[in-house]
C-alpha positions in Angstrom: 64.1 233.5 145.1 63.4 230.0 143.6 59.7 230.7 143.5 60.5 234.1 141.5 62.8 232.1 139.1 60.4 229.4 138.4 57.7 232.0 137.6 59.6 234.0 135.3 61.5 231.2 133.4 60.2 230.7 129.8 62.4 227.5 129.3 61.7 225.7 132.7 60.0 222.4 131.6 60.5 219.9 134.5 60.3 220.8 138.1 61.6 218.1 140.7 60.4 218.8 144.3 61.5 216.3 146.9 61.5 216.5 150.8 60.4 219.8 152.0 60.7 219.4 155.8 59.4 221.8 158.4 62.2 224.3 159.3 63.0 227.9 160.1 61.3 230.3 157.7 59.4 227.6 155.7 56.0 229.0 156.6 57.1 232.5 155.2 58.8 231.1 152.0 56.3 228.5 150.9 53.6 230.9 149.7 56.0 232.7 147.4 57.4 229.1 146.1 53.8 228.2 145.3 53.0 231.4 143.8 56.1 231.0 141.5 54.9 227.5 140.4 51.5 228.9 139.7 52.7 231.7 137.6 54.9 229.4 135.4 53.8 228.9 131.8 56.4 226.6 130.9 56.4 223.5 133.3 55.5 220.3 131.4 56.5 217.9 134.1 56.2 218.1 137.8 57.7 215.4 140.3 56.6 215.7 143.8 57.9 213.2 146.3 58.2 213.0 150.2 56.3 216.2 150.8 53.9 215.6 153.6 50.4 216.6 153.8 50.3 220.4 153.9 52.9 220.9 151.2 51.5 218.4 148.8 47.9 219.9 149.2 49.4 223.5 148.4 51.2 222.0 145.2 48.0 220.2 144.0 46.2 223.6 144.3 49.0 225.5 142.4 48.8 222.8 139.5 45.5 224.2 138.3 47.4 227.1 137.0 49.9 225.0 134.9 48.1 224.7 131.4 51.0 223.1 129.8 51.5 220.3 132.4 51.5 217.0 130.8 53.2 214.7 133.4 52.6 214.7 137.0 55.0 212.3 139.4 53.3 212.2 142.5 54.7 209.7 145.1 55.7 209.0 148.7 53.6 211.9 149.8 50.7 210.2 151.9 48.5 213.1 151.2 45.6 211.6 153.3 41.8 212.1 152.4 42.2 215.9 151.9 45.1 215.7 149.5 43.2 213.0 147.4 40.3 215.2 147.6 42.0 218.1 146.3 43.8 216.0 143.5 40.3 214.7 142.5 38.9 218.3 142.4 41.7 219.5 140.2 41.2 216.5 137.8 37.5 216.9 137.6 38.0 220.8 136.6 39.3 219.6 133.3 42.0 222.1 133.3 44.9 219.7 133.3 45.4 217.5 130.2 47.8 215.0 131.5 49.5 212.4 129.4 51.1 210.7 132.3 50.0 210.4 136.0 52.0 208.3 138.3 50.7 208.0 141.9 53.1 205.7 143.5 53.7 204.8 147.1 51.1 207.2 148.6 49.1 204.8 150.9 46.1 205.5 148.6 44.1 202.2 149.4 40.7 201.6 148.2 39.2 204.8 149.5 41.8 206.9 147.7 41.2 205.2 144.4 37.3 205.6 144.8 38.0 209.4 145.5 40.0 209.8 142.4 37.9 207.8 139.9 35.6 210.7 138.7 38.8 212.9 138.3 40.4 210.3 136.3 37.3 210.1 133.9 37.6 213.8 133.5 41.1 213.7 132.1 39.8 211.9 128.9 41.6 210.7 126.2 44.7 212.6 126.8 46.0 210.2 129.6 48.2 207.7 128.1 50.0 206.2 131.3 48.6 205.8 134.7 50.7 204.1 137.5 49.4 203.2 140.9 52.3 201.3 142.3 52.7 200.5 146.0 49.4 202.2 147.2 47.8 199.3 149.1 45.1 199.0 146.6 42.8 196.0 147.5 40.1 194.0 145.3 37.5 196.8 146.2 39.8 199.4 144.6 39.9 197.6 141.4 
């Protein structure tokens, strides 16, 4: 039901998703939830924290359908190489015109930063705030 509500709402501007653990019925419910996010035409800010690999990748894929998204808070997800690759691909597509991108506490490291560089270039002048706090980025990532 939540996915349906999110997809139908015209005034739903900020979605905060936190801690979606494995549980009974999750596998059946997750596609409908993602479909609702992808159908939304009103979400301007999305916060995704503590989601885990599979869920965070699914949400990143759904972001390509959010033309009004201006702010993405993506933290404590530890998405791994596939998650960062999906995020880079999304950013490179030019679909999103983010003003704020906060990637915090994702254990990104130097490899994660290298993976995202081209995607960040594709956002262009719309990006005003970029935070990379607590991501274990060393000198090579700078």
